[in-house]
N, C-alpha and C positions, 0 to 999 in steps of 0.2 A: 504494500500500500504506500502511495506517495505521501509526502508531507501535506500537500493540498487535500488529498482524499481523507487523510486522518484528521485534518482540522475540521472537516465537515461531518464527521461521525458523531452520533449522539454521545455525550460525555456527561458524567455526573461528578459534581464537585462538592466536597464536604467543607463545612465551616471549621477549618483547622486553626487558622491564625486569629484567635479571638480578639487580641489587642489590635491587630491591623484592621480587622473588619469593624471593630468598635470605633476606631479613629475615622475611618471612611464614612461610616454611618453617622457619627456625630457631626462631621464636617458637612455632609449633605443636608442633614436635618437642620443644622444651625442656619445654613444659607436659605433653606426654604422657609423656616420660621421667621427669620428677620426680614424676609423679602429682598435680600441682597441680590437675588438672581433676576430681579425685574429690571428692565422690561424684557430683555432677551437673555436667557441663561447661556453662558459659554463655559465649556469645560474642556481642558486640555490634557492630552496624554503627553507626558514628558519623557524623553530619553535620558541617558546618562550624561550626555554632553550639553553644555549651555546652548540654548537656542534650538535644541533638538526636540521639537514638539509639534503636535498636530491637534487641531480642534476636533472634538468628538461631535459627530452629527447627533441631532436630537434623538433619533431612534436608538443609537448606540448608548447614549446616556441613559435613556429610559430602561434599556435592558440592564445596564450596570446598576441602576438604582434598585430594580427589582431583585437582582442577585444579592446585592448588599443587604437589603431589607430581609430577605429570606435567611441569609447566613447569620445575620444579627440575631434572629430568632432561633438559631441552632438547627435550621433545616438544611438539607442537602439540596443542590440545584442541578437539574439536568438541562443541558442545552441540546436541542435536537433540530437540526436544519430541516426546513420544509420547502419544497419547490413552490414556485409561484402558481403553477397549475397542478391540480391534484386529481388523482384517480378517485373513483367513487369510494373505494375502500379507505384510502387515506383521509378523505373528507369525513367519512362516517366515524373513523377513529378520532379525528380532531373534535368532532361534535359529541362524541361519546354515545353514539347511537348505532344501531345495526345498519348494515348496508341496505337491506330492504326498506328500512325506515327512511334512509337518505334518498333512495330512489323514489319513494313516495313524495318526499318534499320536492324533488326535481320535477316529477311528473305533474305535480299540482302547481308548478310555477313559483314556488316559494323561494327557490334558489336558482339564479340564472346558471346556465351551463352551455357548453358547446359540444357538438358531436365531432369526434375524430374517427372517421370510419364508423364502426358500430359502437365505439366507446364514448362515454360521457366524460367531459373534463370540466372541472370547476375551478375558477380562479380563487386564489387564497383570499383576496380582498372581499369578494362576494360572500365567501363562506364565513369570514370573520364578521362581516356586517350582519348576516343572518343570525349568527350566534349571539351578537350583541342585542339585536332586536328580540330574539327569543328569550334571552335572559331578562330583558326589561319587562316583557309580558309576564314571565313567571314571577318576578318580584312584585309586579302590580297585582297579580292574582293573590299572592301571599299577603300583601298589604291589605287588600279588601277582606280577605278571610280573617286576618288578625283583628281588624276593626269590628267584624261581625261577631266574633267569639265572645261569649259571656264568661268572664274569668271565674265566676262563682258557680258555674254549671258543673254538674257531676262529670267525672272523667269519661264515662261511657257516652254521655250526650255529646261532649266535645269531640270524641273520636268519631262518632257518627257524622257530625258536621264536617269534620276533616275529610272523611271518606266521600261524602257527597260533593264537597268542593273539588276534590281530586277528580271525581268522575265528570264534573262540569268542565273542568279545565281540559281533560282528555277529549271530551266531546267537542269542545270548541276547537281543539287542535285538528280533530278529524273533519271539521267543517260542519258538524252537527249542532243542534241547539238543545239546551236543557240537560236534565239529568235523568237517571233511571230511578 
């Protein structure tokens, strides 16, 4: 395997240097808290020689921020490269659904796709937009449900309401109306 190929392989990193991670975390948190990064945050990667530096693009900084936050919490981090165009299996795995469920979403027009021969291909940006929209819908449904629950109700009654709400959300996803 070449260096370029090994650099693109999925890799998991453990939070081993607690002091180093803490310093980076505190630095980033202080800048965000004090607003010192306004109006445009700029972060540089510096080499060993004076003047040997490059500005990190916003996307790279965002990844770095998430990695540091996870490691600060003692979590391991896996970086897994993903192509810009995905197969249906890759897209299903990214969404955490079965391939038949993804195909259903495609056939219903909920996710745009292109055909390459007999194969469907989904762009990563379209899939991430669908995932964001789907999560927003799920959170909204949970918010409505939590507003409707009576905290003093018996547990059996609350569980029944939760099951009914889940059925309603599932029916809505299928394009149906109402509950059973």
